[in-house]
C-alpha positions as CSV (number, residue, x, y, z in Angstrom):
1,X,63.4,108.7,111.4
2,X,64.9,110.0,108.5
3,X,64.7,108.1,105.6
4,X,68.0,107.4,103.4
5,X,68.7,105.8,100.1
6,X,71.5,103.4,101.7
7,X,68.0,101.5,103.1
8,X,66.2,101.4,100.4
9,X,65.3,98.3,98.2
10,X,64.9,100.5,94.8
11,X,68.4,102.7,95.7
12,X,70.3,100.9,97.5
13,X,72.1,98.7,94.2
14,X,72.6,101.9,92.0
15,X,71.8,98.4,89.5
16,X,69.2,101.5,87.9
17,X,72.6,103.4,86.7
18,X,73.4,100.5,84.6
19,X,70.3,101.3,82.2
20,X,69.6,102.7,79.1
21,X,69.1,106.3,79.3
22,X,65.2,106.2,78.2
23,X,64.7,103.2,81.2
24,X,66.4,105.5,83.2
25,X,64.4,108.5,82.9
26,X,61.5,105.7,83.6
27,X,62.9,104.8,86.6
28,X,63.5,108.1,87.7
29,X,60.0,109.5,87.3
30,X,58.4,105.9,88.8
31,X,60.1,105.3,91.6
32,X,60.7,109.8,92.3
33,X,64.3,109.8,92.4
34,X,65.4,112.6,94.2
35,X,69.9,113.3,92.8
36,X,69.2,115.4,96.0
37,X,68.4,113.3,98.9
38,X,70.8,111.4,101.3
39,X,72.3,108.4,100.8
40,X,72.8,108.2,104.9
41,X,73.2,110.4,107.7
42,X,74.7,113.8,106.3
43,X,75.5,112.6,103.1
44,X,74.0,112.9,99.9
45,X,73.7,110.5,96.9
46,X,75.4,113.0,95.1
47,X,78.9,113.3,97.5
48,X,79.0,109.4,98.4
49,X,79.5,109.0,94.3
50,X,81.8,111.5,94.4
51,X,83.7,110.0,97.3
52,X,83.9,107.3,96.0
53,X,85.1,108.0,92.5
54,X,81.9,106.7,90.8
55,X,82.3,109.9,88.4
56,X,80.6,108.5,85.4
57,X,77.2,108.3,87.7
58,X,77.5,112.2,88.5
59,X,78.0,113.4,84.7
60,X,75.5,111.0,83.8
61,X,72.0,112.6,86.1
62,X,74.2,116.2,85.0
63,X,72.9,115.3,81.3
64,X,70.2,114.0,82.1
65,X,68.6,115.6,84.5
66,X,70.4,118.7,85.6
67,X,67.4,121.0,86.7
68,X,66.8,118.8,89.3
69,X,70.6,119.2,91.2
70,X,70.3,121.8,93.5
71,X,74.8,123.0,92.5
72,X,74.7,124.2,96.1
73,X,73.9,120.7,97.9
74,X,75.8,120.5,100.8
75,X,76.7,117.1,102.7
76,X,75.7,117.4,106.9
77,X,78.0,118.1,109.6
78,X,79.8,114.7,110.5
79,X,81.2,115.3,106.8
80,X,82.3,118.9,106.8
81,X,79.1,120.9,105.3
82,X,81.0,120.8,102.1
83,X,79.3,121.8,99.1
84,X,79.3,120.2,95.5
85,X,81.8,122.5,94.5
86,X,84.6,121.7,97.1
87,X,83.6,117.7,96.7
88,X,84.4,118.0,93.0
89,X,87.8,120.2,93.8
90,X,89.2,117.6,95.8
91,X,88.4,114.7,93.4
92,X,92.3,114.9,92.3
93,X,91.6,112.1,90.3
94,X,89.3,113.4,87.8
95,X,90.2,116.4,86.0
96,X,87.5,117.5,84.0
97,X,83.8,116.6,85.9
98,X,84.1,120.6,87.7
99,X,84.6,122.0,84.7
100,X,81.3,120.5,83.1
101,X,79.9,121.5,86.7
102,X,80.7,124.9,86.7
103,X,80.2,125.4,83.1
104,X,76.4,124.2,83.3
105,X,75.6,125.9,86.6
106,X,77.7,129.5,86.8
107,X,75.2,131.4,87.3
108,X,74.1,129.6,90.3
109,X,76.8,128.1,92.4
110,X,78.5,130.4,95.5
111,X,81.5,129.8,94.2
112,X,82.9,131.9,98.1
113,X,80.4,129.2,99.9
114,X,82.6,128.4,102.9
115,X,82.7,124.8,104.9
116,X,82.9,124.3,108.3
117,X,86.3,125.2,108.1
118,X,85.6,128.2,106.6
119,X,87.0,127.0,103.0
120,X,86.5,127.9,100.2
121,X,86.8,125.3,96.7
122,X,89.6,127.9,96.4
123,X,91.5,127.2,99.3
124,X,91.5,123.3,98.6
125,X,92.6,123.9,94.9
126,X,95.9,125.8,95.8
127,X,96.1,123.0,99.4
128,X,95.7,120.3,96.5
129,X,98.1,122.1,93.5
130,X,95.1,122.0,91.0
131,X,96.7,124.7,89.2
132,X,93.8,124.9,86.0
133,X,91.7,125.0,88.1
134,X,92.7,127.5,91.1
135,X,92.9,130.1,87.5
136,X,90.0,129.1,86.2
137,X,88.0,129.7,89.8
138,X,89.8,133.4,90.2
139,X,90.5,134.8,86.5
140,X,86.5,133.3,85.1
141,X,84.4,132.6,87.7
142,X,85.9,134.9,89.7
143,X,86.0,133.4,93.5
144,X,88.0,135.6,95.8
145,X,91.4,135.0,96.9
146,X,90.7,137.2,100.3
147,X,88.3,135.0,102.5
148,X,89.7,133.9,105.4
149,X,89.0,130.3,106.8
150,X,88.5,129.2,110.6
151,X,92.2,129.7,110.9
152,X,92.5,132.7,110.0
153,X,94.3,131.6,106.5
154,X,93.4,133.0,102.6
155,X,93.8,130.8,100.3
156,X,97.0,131.5,99.0
157,X,98.5,131.3,102.3
158,X,98.2,127.5,101.9
159,X,100.6,127.4,98.2
160,X,103.3,125.4,99.8
161,X,101.8,123.5,102.8
162,X,102.2,120.8,104.7
163,X,102.7,117.5,103.5
164,X,100.4,116.8,106.4
165,X,97.8,119.3,105.7
166,X,97.6,117.9,101.9
167,X,96.9,114.8,102.9
168,X,94.6,115.4,105.4
169,X,92.3,117.1,102.8
170,X,92.7,114.4,100.6
171,X,91.6,112.2,103.2
172,X,88.4,114.0,103.9
173,X,87.3,111.9,100.9
174,X,89.2,108.9,101.2
175,X,92.0,109.6,98.9
176,X,95.0,108.0,99.1
177,X,98.1,110.5,99.2
178,X,100.8,108.4,98.5
179,X,98.4,106.3,95.6
180,X,99.8,106.5,91.7
181,X,98.5,110.3,90.2
182,X,96.8,108.4,86.8
183,X,95.7,105.3,89.3
184,X,91.6,104.9,89.1
185,X,91.6,103.8,92.7
186,X,93.3,103.7,95.9
187,X,93.5,100.1,96.0
188,X,94.3,97.3,93.9
189,X,91.1,95.4,92.6
190,X,89.7,93.4,90.2
191,X,87.1,93.2,88.1
192,X,85.7,95.5,90.8
193,X,86.7,93.0,93.5
194,X,88.7,94.2,96.7
195,X,92.1,92.8,96.4
196,X,94.2,91.6,99.5
197,X,97.4,90.3,99.6
198,X,98.5,88.9,102.9
199,X,95.9,90.1,104.6
200,X,95.9,94.0,103.2
201,X,94.3,95.8,100.7
202,X,97.4,97.3,98.6
203,X,97.6,100.8,97.1
204,X,98.0,101.6,93.5
205,X,101.4,102.2,93.1
206,X,103.9,101.5,90.5
207,X,105.9,99.6,92.8
208,X,102.9,97.4,94.2
209,X,101.9,96.5,90.5
210,X,105.2,95.2,90.1
211,X,106.0,93.3,93.0
212,X,102.2,91.7,92.2
213,X,103.6,91.0,88.7
214,X,107.1,89.9,90.2
215,X,105.4,87.2,92.2
216,X,105.2,83.8,90.7
217,X,103.4,81.5,91.8
218,X,101.0,84.1,92.1
219,X,97.8,82.5,93.6
220,X,94.3,83.6,94.2
221,X,91.3,82.9,95.4
222,X,87.5,84.5,95.7
223,X,87.4,84.0,99.6
224,X,84.2,86.6,99.9
225,X,81.3,85.6,98.0
226,X,79.5,88.7,97.2
227,X,75.9,89.8,97.5
228,X,74.8,92.3,94.4
229,X,72.7,95.0,97.2
230,X,74.4,94.3,100.6
231,X,78.0,93.5,100.9
232,X,81.1,93.0,97.8
233,X,83.1,90.1,96.7
234,X,86.4,89.7,97.7
235,X,89.5,88.2,96.5
236,X,93.0,87.7,97.6
237,X,96.3,85.0,97.5
238,X,96.4,82.2,99.6
239,X,98.4,83.6,102.4
240,X,97.1,82.9,106.3
241,X,97.1,86.3,107.2
242,X,94.2,86.9,104.5
243,X,92.8,84.2,105.1
244,X,91.8,85.3,108.8
245,X,91.3,88.5,107.9
246,X,89.0,87.9,105.2
247,X,87.4,84.9,107.4
248,X,86.8,87.7,110.4
249,X,85.2,89.9,107.9
250,X,82.9,87.2,106.9
251,X,81.8,86.3,110.1
252,X,81.1,90.0,110.5
253,X,78.8,90.0,107.0
254,X,77.2,86.8,108.3
255,X,76.0,88.0,111.8
256,X,75.4,91.6,110.8
257,X,72.9,89.7,108.0
258,X,71.9,86.9,109.5
259,X,72.9,84.7,107.1
260,X,75.0,81.3,106.9
261,X,79.0,81.8,107.3
262,X,79.2,79.8,103.9
263,X,77.2,81.9,101.8
264,X,79.5,85.2,102.7
265,X,83.3,82.6,103.0
266,X,84.1,81.0,100.4
267,X,87.7,79.7,99.1
268,X,87.4,79.2,95.5
269,X,90.3,79.0,93.5
270,X,90.5,81.3,89.9
271,X,91.3,79.6,87.2
272,X,94.4,79.7,85.6
273,X,93.0,82.2,82.6
274,X,90.9,84.7,85.1
275,X,94.7,84.7,86.8
276,X,95.9,85.5,83.4
277,X,94.0,88.1,83.0
278,X,94.4,89.4,85.8
279,X,98.4,89.3,85.4
280,X,97.1,91.1,81.5
281,X,96.2,94.1,83.6
282,X,98.6,94.6,85.6
283,X,100.8,94.8,82.6
284,X,98.8,97.1,80.8
285,X,98.6,99.8,84.9
286,X,102.1,99.5,85.3
287,X,103.0,100.8,81.5
288,X,99.9,103.5,82.2
289,X,101.1,104.4,85.5
290,X,103.9,107.8,85.8
291,X,106.0,106.8,89.1
292,X,104.7,110.3,90.4
293,X,102.5,110.1,93.4
294,X,99.5,111.8,93.8
295,X,101.0,114.0,96.6
296,X,103.9,114.5,94.2
297,X,101.9,115.8,91.8
298,X,100.3,118.0,94.3
299,X,103.7,119.5,95.1
300,X,104.3,120.1,91.7
301,X,101.2,121.9,91.2
302,X,101.7,124.1,94.3
303,X,105.4,125.4,92.3
304,X,103.3,126.0,89.2
305,X,101.0,128.4,91.6
306,X,103.8,130.0,92.8
307,X,105.6,130.6,89.6
308,X,102.3,131.7,87.3
309,X,100.0,133.1,90.3
310,X,101.9,134.3,92.7
311,X,101.2,137.6,92.7
312,X,97.3,136.5,92.6
313,X,97.5,137.0,96.5
314,X,95.1,139.2,99.3
315,X,97.0,142.4,98.8
316,X,96.4,142.0,94.7
317,X,94.4,145.2,94.4
318,X,91.0,144.5,92.4
319,X,91.2,141.0,92.3
320,X,89.4,140.2,96.1
321,X,85.6,141.2,96.5
């Protein structure tokens, strides 16, 4: 039976990642923390953190223990055999970490590695319209423009690909294509808690935020009482739909962890001060958001790639390897 970090009391809470650097290094040495270990089946810890957009954790390990990280670490078959470089190429919500990663491991990374579908990081970067990444992969890291994936397509064959292709590519790491391009997470949350409105998790868009700001009264409640190492806190409105979904979820959690339902499901209205803070948070988000979705940003990137790099195709002499 494989041993995964998700089943380890030492590693599954991630609380150690909030320790100061010296204490974190002591923890790493004492418990033999391996950054290349698997969180669960086919899912390495680093891939798991990236897919959940915990960029600060990965950044810290790149800084503290770079020599212990395998820069070509791949996930397993059920996740598509994606390398770290490919996962970072998929993470459109972070524009800096991939450049730190490439510079740190520039002589060790296989820039032409192909995942289970035969796609390279360059294929992914073009599908998602990441102009700056496409440019640096080709010009600085000499990524091949002529490698074909299992559909017989080179990276530039994906210029102006369908919306469905973009959405499915983002979905491979759980990203929502319709969220605002400036949003830090897919869903609207508060203080790290999932937020259910009328029984649904709302995508972070300018329109959804405005609808919440305009809603009077906005009554929010704690419905799922979180457990740090096992399940998360959940808050929501006072609608029947939210209550029903929260109760169903809490019942499943209670049965799975063999705890009383009352330890999971609660109905505690948030105080006025907390709701006021939440509204201030919404106003700040509304000001920050662009109103342009991730999907639209990808489309804009396609146009820029075509306009400025379109000549770099598989027929360009001397550019392919």
